[in-house]
C-alpha positions as CSV (number, residue, x, y, z in Angstrom):
1,M,8.4,39.6,-29.9
2,A,10.0,39.3,-26.5
3,A,8.8,36.5,-24.3
4,V,6.7,37.6,-21.3
5,A,8.2,36.4,-18.0
6,G,6.1,33.9,-16.2
7,A,3.8,33.5,-19.2
8,T,4.6,29.8,-19.8
9,A,2.3,27.6,-17.8
10,T,2.7,23.9,-17.2
11,A,0.2,21.7,-19.0
12,P,-2.6,20.5,-16.7
13,K,-2.3,16.9,-15.4
14,E,-4.7,14.5,-17.0
15,P,-7.5,12.8,-15.0
16,V,-6.6,9.7,-12.9
17,C,-8.5,7.2,-10.8
18,V,-7.7,5.9,-7.4
19,T,-9.5,2.8,-6.2
20,G,-9.9,2.4,-2.4
21,A,-9.4,6.1,-2.4
22,N,-10.6,6.5,1.2
23,G,-8.4,3.8,2.7
24,F,-5.0,4.2,4.3
25,I,-2.8,4.1,1.2
26,G,-5.5,5.4,-1.1
27,S,-6.0,8.6,0.9
28,W,-2.3,9.3,0.9
29,I,-2.1,8.7,-2.9
30,V,-4.9,11.3,-3.3
31,K,-3.1,13.7,-1.0
32,T,0.1,13.2,-3.0
33,L,-1.6,13.7,-6.3
34,L,-3.2,17.0,-5.1
35,Q,0.3,18.1,-3.9
36,N,1.7,17.4,-7.4
37,G,-0.8,19.3,-9.5
38,Y,-3.4,16.7,-10.3
39,T,-6.8,18.4,-10.5
40,T,-9.2,15.8,-11.7
41,I,-9.2,12.6,-9.6
42,H,-11.8,9.9,-9.7
43,L,-12.3,8.5,-6.2
44,S,-13.5,4.9,-6.3
45,I,-14.8,3.8,-2.9
46,F,-16.8,0.9,-1.5
47,P,-20.5,1.7,-1.6
48,G,-21.7,3.3,1.6
49,S,-18.2,4.1,2.9
50,D,-17.2,7.6,3.9
51,P,-15.0,9.8,1.7
52,S,-15.3,13.0,3.7
53,H,-11.7,12.9,5.0
54,V,-10.4,12.7,1.4
55,L,-12.7,15.6,0.3
56,S,-11.2,17.7,3.0
57,L,-7.6,17.2,2.2
58,P,-5.4,20.3,1.6
59,G,-6.2,21.6,-1.9
60,A,-9.3,19.5,-2.4
61,A,-11.6,22.5,-2.1
62,S,-9.8,24.5,-4.7
63,P,-12.1,25.7,-7.5
64,T,-9.7,24.1,-10.0
65,V,-9.9,20.7,-8.4
66,R,-12.5,18.1,-9.2
67,L,-12.7,15.1,-6.9
68,V,-15.3,12.8,-8.4
69,V,-16.7,10.2,-6.0
70,H,-17.7,6.8,-7.5
71,E,-19.3,4.2,-5.3
72,A,-18.1,1.0,-6.9
73,D,-18.0,-2.5,-5.6
74,L,-15.0,-4.1,-7.3
75,L,-17.2,-7.0,-8.3
76,D,-19.6,-4.7,-10.1
77,A,-17.9,-4.4,-13.6
78,D,-20.2,-1.6,-14.7
79,A,-19.7,0.6,-11.7
80,V,-15.9,0.0,-11.9
81,A,-16.0,1.0,-15.6
82,K,-17.7,4.3,-14.8
83,A,-15.0,5.1,-12.2
84,V,-12.2,4.5,-14.7
85,E,-13.8,6.1,-17.8
86,G,-12.1,9.3,-18.8
87,C,-8.9,8.6,-16.9
88,V,-5.4,8.2,-18.3
89,G,-4.1,6.4,-15.3
90,V,-5.4,4.2,-12.6
91,F,-3.9,3.6,-9.1
92,H,-5.5,0.3,-8.1
93,V,-5.3,0.1,-4.4
94,A,-8.6,-1.4,-3.2
95,S,-8.4,-5.0,-1.9
96,P,-10.1,-6.5,1.1
97,C,-8.0,-6.9,4.2
98,T,-9.6,-7.8,7.5
99,L,-8.3,-7.5,11.1
100,E,-10.1,-10.7,12.0
101,D,-9.9,-14.1,10.3
102,P,-12.4,-14.4,7.5
103,E,-15.3,-16.9,7.8
104,D,-15.3,-17.4,4.1
105,P,-11.9,-16.6,2.7
106,Q,-12.8,-17.2,-0.9
107,A,-15.8,-14.9,-0.9
108,E,-14.4,-12.3,1.5
109,L,-10.8,-12.0,0.3
110,V,-9.8,-14.0,-2.8
111,D,-12.7,-13.3,-5.2
112,P,-12.9,-9.5,-4.6
113,A,-9.1,-9.3,-4.9
114,V,-8.7,-11.3,-8.1
115,N,-12.0,-10.5,-9.9
116,G,-11.9,-6.9,-8.7
117,T,-8.5,-6.5,-10.2
118,L,-9.6,-8.0,-13.5
119,N,-12.6,-5.7,-13.6
120,I,-10.3,-2.7,-13.1
121,L,-7.9,-3.9,-15.8
122,A,-10.8,-4.6,-18.2
123,A,-12.1,-1.1,-17.8
124,A,-8.6,0.3,-18.2
125,K,-8.2,-1.6,-21.5
126,K,-11.7,-0.5,-22.7
127,Y,-11.0,3.2,-22.1
128,G,-7.4,3.3,-23.2
129,V,-5.8,4.0,-19.9
130,R,-2.1,4.7,-20.3
131,R,-0.8,2.9,-17.2
132,V,-2.2,1.0,-14.2
133,V,-0.2,1.1,-11.0
134,L,-1.2,-2.0,-9.1
135,T,-0.8,-1.9,-5.3
136,S,0.3,-5.5,-4.6
137,S,2.1,-6.3,-1.3
138,I,5.1,-8.1,0.2
139,S,2.3,-10.7,0.9
140,A,2.7,-11.6,-2.8
141,M,6.4,-12.2,-2.2
142,V,6.5,-13.9,1.2
143,P,6.2,-16.4,2.8
144,N,8.4,-18.3,0.4
145,P,10.2,-21.1,2.2
146,R,11.9,-22.2,-1.0
147,W,13.8,-19.0,-1.3
148,P,17.6,-19.7,-1.5
149,K,19.3,-19.5,1.9
150,G,21.7,-16.5,2.3
151,K,20.0,-14.5,-0.5
152,V,18.3,-11.2,0.0
153,F,14.6,-11.2,-0.9
154,D,13.9,-9.3,-4.1
155,E,11.2,-8.9,-6.7
156,T,11.7,-12.4,-8.2
157,S,10.2,-14.0,-5.1
158,W,6.6,-15.2,-5.1
159,T,4.5,-16.4,-2.1
160,D,4.1,-20.1,-1.8
161,L,0.3,-20.6,-2.0
162,D,0.3,-24.2,-0.7
163,Y,2.3,-23.1,2.3
164,C,-0.2,-20.3,3.0
165,K,-3.3,-22.4,2.5
166,S,-2.0,-25.1,4.8
167,R,-1.6,-22.5,7.5
168,Q,-4.9,-20.7,6.8
169,K,-3.1,-17.5,5.7
170,W,-5.6,-16.2,3.2
171,Y,-4.5,-12.6,2.7
172,P,-1.2,-13.6,1.1
173,V,-3.2,-16.0,-1.1
174,S,-5.5,-13.2,-2.2
175,K,-2.7,-10.7,-3.0
176,T,-0.6,-13.3,-4.8
177,L,-3.5,-14.5,-7.0
178,A,-4.6,-11.0,-7.8
179,E,-1.1,-9.9,-8.9
180,R,-0.6,-13.0,-11.0
181,A,-4.0,-12.4,-12.6
182,A,-3.0,-8.8,-13.4
183,W,0.3,-9.9,-15.1
184,D,-1.6,-12.5,-17.2
185,F,-4.2,-9.9,-18.2
186,A,-1.6,-7.3,-19.0
187,K,0.4,-9.8,-21.2
188,K,-2.6,-11.0,-23.1
189,N,-4.2,-7.6,-23.6
190,G,-1.1,-5.4,-24.1
191,L,-2.0,-3.2,-21.1
192,D,0.8,-1.2,-19.3
193,V,0.8,-2.4,-15.7
194,V,3.4,-1.7,-13.0
195,A,3.2,-3.3,-9.6
196,I,4.4,-1.9,-6.2
197,N,4.9,-4.4,-3.3
198,P,4.9,-2.4,-0.1
199,A,6.1,-3.8,3.2
200,T,4.2,-3.0,6.5
201,C,2.9,0.6,5.9
202,L,3.1,3.0,8.8
203,G,2.4,6.7,9.2
204,R,-0.4,9.1,10.0
205,L,-3.9,7.8,9.5
206,L,-5.9,10.1,7.3
207,Q,-8.9,7.8,7.6
208,P,-11.0,7.5,10.8
209,R,-10.7,3.7,11.2
210,L,-7.7,1.5,12.1
211,N,-6.1,-0.3,9.2
212,A,-4.4,-3.7,9.3
213,S,-0.8,-2.5,8.9
214,C,-1.0,0.1,11.6
215,A,-2.7,-2.5,13.8
216,V,0.6,-4.4,13.7
217,L,2.3,-1.6,15.5
218,Q,-0.7,-1.0,17.8
219,Q,-0.6,-4.6,18.9
220,L,3.1,-4.6,19.4
221,L,2.8,-1.5,21.6
222,Q,0.2,-3.3,23.6
223,G,2.4,-6.3,24.4
224,S,1.7,-8.7,21.5
225,K,4.1,-11.6,21.2
226,D,3.2,-12.3,17.5
227,T,6.5,-12.7,15.6
228,Q,4.9,-11.8,12.3
229,E,6.9,-14.7,11.0
230,Y,4.8,-15.3,7.9
231,H,4.5,-11.8,6.5
232,W,7.3,-9.6,7.6
233,L,10.2,-8.1,5.5
234,G,10.3,-4.6,7.0
235,A,8.4,-1.4,7.2
236,V,7.8,1.7,5.1
237,H,6.3,5.2,5.6
238,V,2.9,5.4,3.8
239,Q,4.0,8.8,2.3
240,D,6.9,7.0,0.6
241,V,4.5,4.4,-0.8
242,A,2.3,7.2,-2.2
243,K,5.3,9.0,-3.7
244,A,6.6,5.7,-5.2
245,Q,3.2,5.2,-6.8
246,L,3.3,8.6,-8.5
247,L,6.9,8.0,-9.5
248,L,6.0,4.7,-11.1
249,F,3.1,6.3,-13.0
250,E,5.2,9.2,-14.3
251,T,8.3,7.2,-15.2
252,P,7.7,5.7,-18.7
253,A,10.6,3.3,-18.3
254,A,9.3,1.8,-15.1
255,S,8.1,-1.8,-15.6
256,G,7.6,-5.0,-13.6
257,R,7.5,-5.3,-9.8
258,Y,8.9,-2.8,-7.2
259,L,9.5,-3.9,-3.6
260,C,8.8,-0.8,-1.4
261,T,10.4,-1.1,2.0
262,N,12.9,0.9,4.0
263,G,15.2,-2.1,4.3
264,I,14.8,-5.8,5.1
265,Y,15.4,-6.8,8.7
266,Q,14.0,-9.0,11.5
267,Y,10.8,-8.2,13.3
268,A,12.7,-8.6,16.5
269,D,14.9,-5.7,15.5
270,F,11.9,-3.6,14.6
271,A,10.4,-4.4,18.1
272,D,13.6,-3.4,19.8
273,K,13.6,-0.1,17.9
274,V,10.0,0.5,19.0
275,S,10.7,-0.3,22.6
276,K,13.6,2.2,22.7
277,L,11.5,5.0,21.1
278,F,8.5,4.3,23.3
279,P,9.7,2.9,26.7
280,E,6.3,3.8,28.3
281,F,4.7,0.9,26.3
282,P,5.0,-2.8,27.3
283,V,6.7,-3.9,24.1
284,H,7.7,-7.5,24.1
285,R,11.5,-8.2,23.7
286,F,12.0,-11.1,21.3
287,T,15.0,-13.4,21.5
288,G,16.6,-15.1,18.5
289,E,15.4,-14.8,14.9
290,T,11.7,-14.0,14.4
291,Q,12.2,-14.6,10.7
292,P,14.5,-17.6,10.5
293,G,17.2,-17.1,7.9
294,L,16.0,-13.7,6.7
295,V,18.9,-11.8,5.2
296,D,19.1,-8.1,6.2
297,S,19.4,-5.4,3.5
298,K,19.4,-1.6,3.7
299,D,18.8,-1.1,0.0
300,A,16.3,-3.9,-0.7
301,A,14.1,-1.4,-2.6
302,K,17.0,-0.7,-5.0
303,R,14.8,-0.5,-8.0
304,L,12.8,2.4,-6.5
305,I,16.0,4.0,-5.1
306,D,17.5,3.9,-8.6
307,L,14.4,5.8,-9.8
308,G,15.2,8.5,-7.2
309,L,13.0,7.6,-4.3
310,V,14.4,8.7,-0.9
311,F,13.0,6.7,2.0
312,T,11.8,8.3,5.2
313,P,13.6,7.0,8.3
314,V,11.6,4.2,10.1
315,E,11.9,6.2,13.3
316,D,9.9,9.0,11.7
317,A,7.3,6.6,10.4
318,L,7.0,5.2,14.0
319,R,6.6,8.6,15.6
320,D,4.0,9.6,13.1
321,T,2.0,6.4,13.5
322,V,2.1,6.5,17.3
323,M,1.0,10.1,17.4
324,S,-1.8,9.4,15.0
325,L,-2.9,6.3,16.9
326,K,-3.1,8.3,20.1
327,E,-5.0,11.2,18.5
328,K,-7.6,8.8,17.1
329,G,-8.0,6.9,20.3
330,F,-6.4,3.7,19.2
331,L,-3.7,3.8,22.0
332,A,-3.9,4.9,25.6
333,Q,-1.8,7.9,26.2
334,Q,0.4,6.1,28.7
335,Q,1.1,2.4,29.3
336,Q,3.0,0.7,32.1
337,S,6.5,-0.2,31.0
338,S,7.2,-3.9,30.5
339,S,9.1,-5.5,33.4
340,I,11.1,-7.6,30.9
């Protein structure tokens, strides 16, 4: 019997779960999953938070698509388990990150990051999840003052916890401890975990509120002189982070940690690029090295590049972010140019 043209259909994608699904990166992961044929996605969100922007993403209203909202505090193991149940993959993005300094770092940042991650992994183990893609951060890689001079930062670098604690830098502590806990759990329980360590994420905000990484650019545009000394390696478009997450999930051979950045370079160079693209804003011009001894690299994310990821130019990420910040009212339409 002759084959009927067009009769062969691709197998439907199996259900996956995204934690922090209504956050900056999480929303983009859901968007990317929908674009790539995933039709059943469990959206794990913090209780009481708004998922409406995710539910209105292109393709979300299709009759073949099921976006299942689970309100789950990461510290509530039962709620977390319900969100993960029935999924073959988990994209664990959720982790607390505040724009202001925490009053109680242990309770506000460290415990939810570490214990929340362990609850997700325990649920993944219980329900036979095939792979967990853990969203870590460059904050789990730097600051690392013991890194060899003259060497480009790579996935073997880990943040110096004592250094961070002595300077009250609690977000890097939370991300480092959470990732280390994940690797320990994976090793002891035979769970397939892959980690992605994004640099400062930029791009269009799908969510209504300002997130910490885009706030870095917002503050720079408003004249901030913060050098980002402790936690800067570079920047990356959030759409590339989302694409990388899916690539890591769908590539069986992927393993370990993956730095995700469009190059490593000084924050001063980044600020200079921003000031040239947006001369109407009072961007501070830095002199000298903002990250002493940092070695530049255009292909720092070589592990991801070798898997086929093509990075979006930083200029495009900047334009997308500024347009979005303006649209959402986080930037005045015009600023006086700096006199410097």
